Each structure stands twice: as structure tokens, then as C-alpha cells.
C-alpha positions in Angstrom: 139.9 114.6 153.2 139.8 113.3 149.6 136.4 111.8 150.2 134.9 115.0 151.5 136.2 116.9 148.5 134.8 114.3 146.1 131.5 114.4 147.9 131.4 118.2 147.8 132.1 118.1 144.0 129.5 115.5 143.4 126.8 117.5 145.3 127.8 120.6 143.4 127.5 118.8 140.1 124.0 117.5 141.0 122.9 120.9 142.1 124.1 122.5 138.9 122.3 119.8 136.8 119.1 120.5 138.7 119.4 124.2 138.1 120.0 123.7 134.4 116.9 121.4 134.2 114.8 124.0 136.1 115.9 126.7 133.8 115.0 124.7 130.7 111.5 124.1 132.1 111.1 127.9 132.6 112.0 128.5 129.0 108.8 126.6 128.0 105.9 128.7 129.4 103.1 127.3 127.3 101.1 124.3 128.5 99.8 122.2 125.6 97.1 119.5 126.3 97.2 116.8 123.7 93.9 115.0 123.5 94.2 113.1 120.1 97.3 111.8 118.4 98.3 109.6 115.5 100.1 109.3 112.2 99.0 110.9 109.0 97.3 108.7 106.4 100.6 107.9 104.7 102.4 107.7 108.1 104.9 110.4 107.2 104.0 112.8 110.0 102.4 112.8 113.5 99.1 114.8 113.8 98.1 116.1 117.2 94.8 117.7 118.3 95.6 120.0 121.2 94.3 122.8 123.4 96.6 125.7 123.8 95.4 128.7 125.9 91.8 127.8 125.3 92.2 127.3 121.5 91.8 124.0 119.7 94.5 123.4 117.2 95.7 120.7 114.9 99.5 120.3 114.9 101.7 118.2 112.6 105.3 117.2 113.2 107.7 119.5 111.3 110.2 116.6 110.9 108.9 113.0 110.4 109.6 110.8 113.4 112.4 108.2 112.7 109.9 105.3 113.1 106.1 104.9 113.3 106.2 101.3 114.3 108.2 99.1 116.6 108.1 95.5 115.5 104.9 96.1 113.5 103.1 97.9 116.4 102.3 101.6 115.8 104.1 104.2 117.9 101.9 107.1 119.1 102.6 110.2 121.3 101.0 109.9 124.7 97.9 112.0 125.5 98.5 114.6 128.3 100.1 117.9 129.1 103.4 119.1 127.7 105.5 122.2 128.1 106.1 124.2 124.9 107.3 127.4 123.5 106.9 129.2 120.2 110.1 128.9 118.1 108.8 130.5 114.9 105.8 132.7 114.0 104.9 134.8 111.0 101.8 136.9 110.5 101.1 136.5 106.8 98.1 138.9 106.7 95.1 139.8 108.9 93.6 136.3 108.5 96.6 134.0 108.1 99.7 133.0 110.1 102.3 130.3 110.6 103.5 129.1 113.9 105.9 126.4 115.1 105.9 125.0 118.7 108.8 123.2 120.4 107.7 120.6 123.0 110.0 119.8 125.9 109.6 116.1 126.9 110.2 114.9 130.4 113.4 113.1 129.3 114.8 116.5 128.0 114.3 115.7 124.3 112.5 118.2 122.1 109.9 117.8 119.3 108.7 120.5 116.9 105.2 120.8 115.6 103.6 123.3 113.1 100.1 124.6 113.3 98.2 122.8 110.6 94.7 124.0 111.5 92.3 125.5 114.0 89.0 124.2 115.3 86.1 126.1 116.7 85.1 125.3 120.3 
């Protein structure tokens, strides 16, 4: 009897965790394709070149990563697709804006990047 109750509780907890994870993924409706990545010239920020909804943008990390190297080897963000959402956006005037994206990584961690430039296709 105790084993079946414990098993039921365990299954319920795993189901709940899966539902929470699925809900988080739904909160990030934007797909960002990262095709170039690396540190800034002074290694204070990450720069990404990305495609978002057909637009080419340059993003920079809003908060410097803790480390840019591991035992002397540079750390870079992997190229590929990430789920994201806009967390801050201001329209300054007809020609200027600011925007911050939050990326959801596969391990559940989040990274924020600001738009630093646009590229023409």
C-alpha cells in the first residue's frame, strides 16, 4: 500500500514538472537563429549575430558572462536555434528603438541580450 502511494506521488511530481517545463517553453514564442557568436574586443560582453523573424540583428549580452575562458580556452555560445521572448522594448521615435530579448536555454537557464544593431539582408 505504501509503495503504491509513493509511486503515485512520484508520478504526479514528474507530471507536474513536465507541465511546468512545457509552460515555460510556451512563454518563449520567438525562435532566434544564432549564426555568429563571440566576445567583444575587450571580452566584456558576448556579441551574437542572429536572425529573428527574417531580420538580421546584432545582439550583445546585457550582463557580462561570469567567465569568457575555461583554463585559458575561450567560451562561446553555440550556434543554433533558441527560444526567446521580448522582456523590454521602447520606441524612442519613428527611427529608433531599444529591445531586450531573454533566451531560454535547454537546461532552463536564461540569458538576456540587447539589440545592438541591425543588418540589411
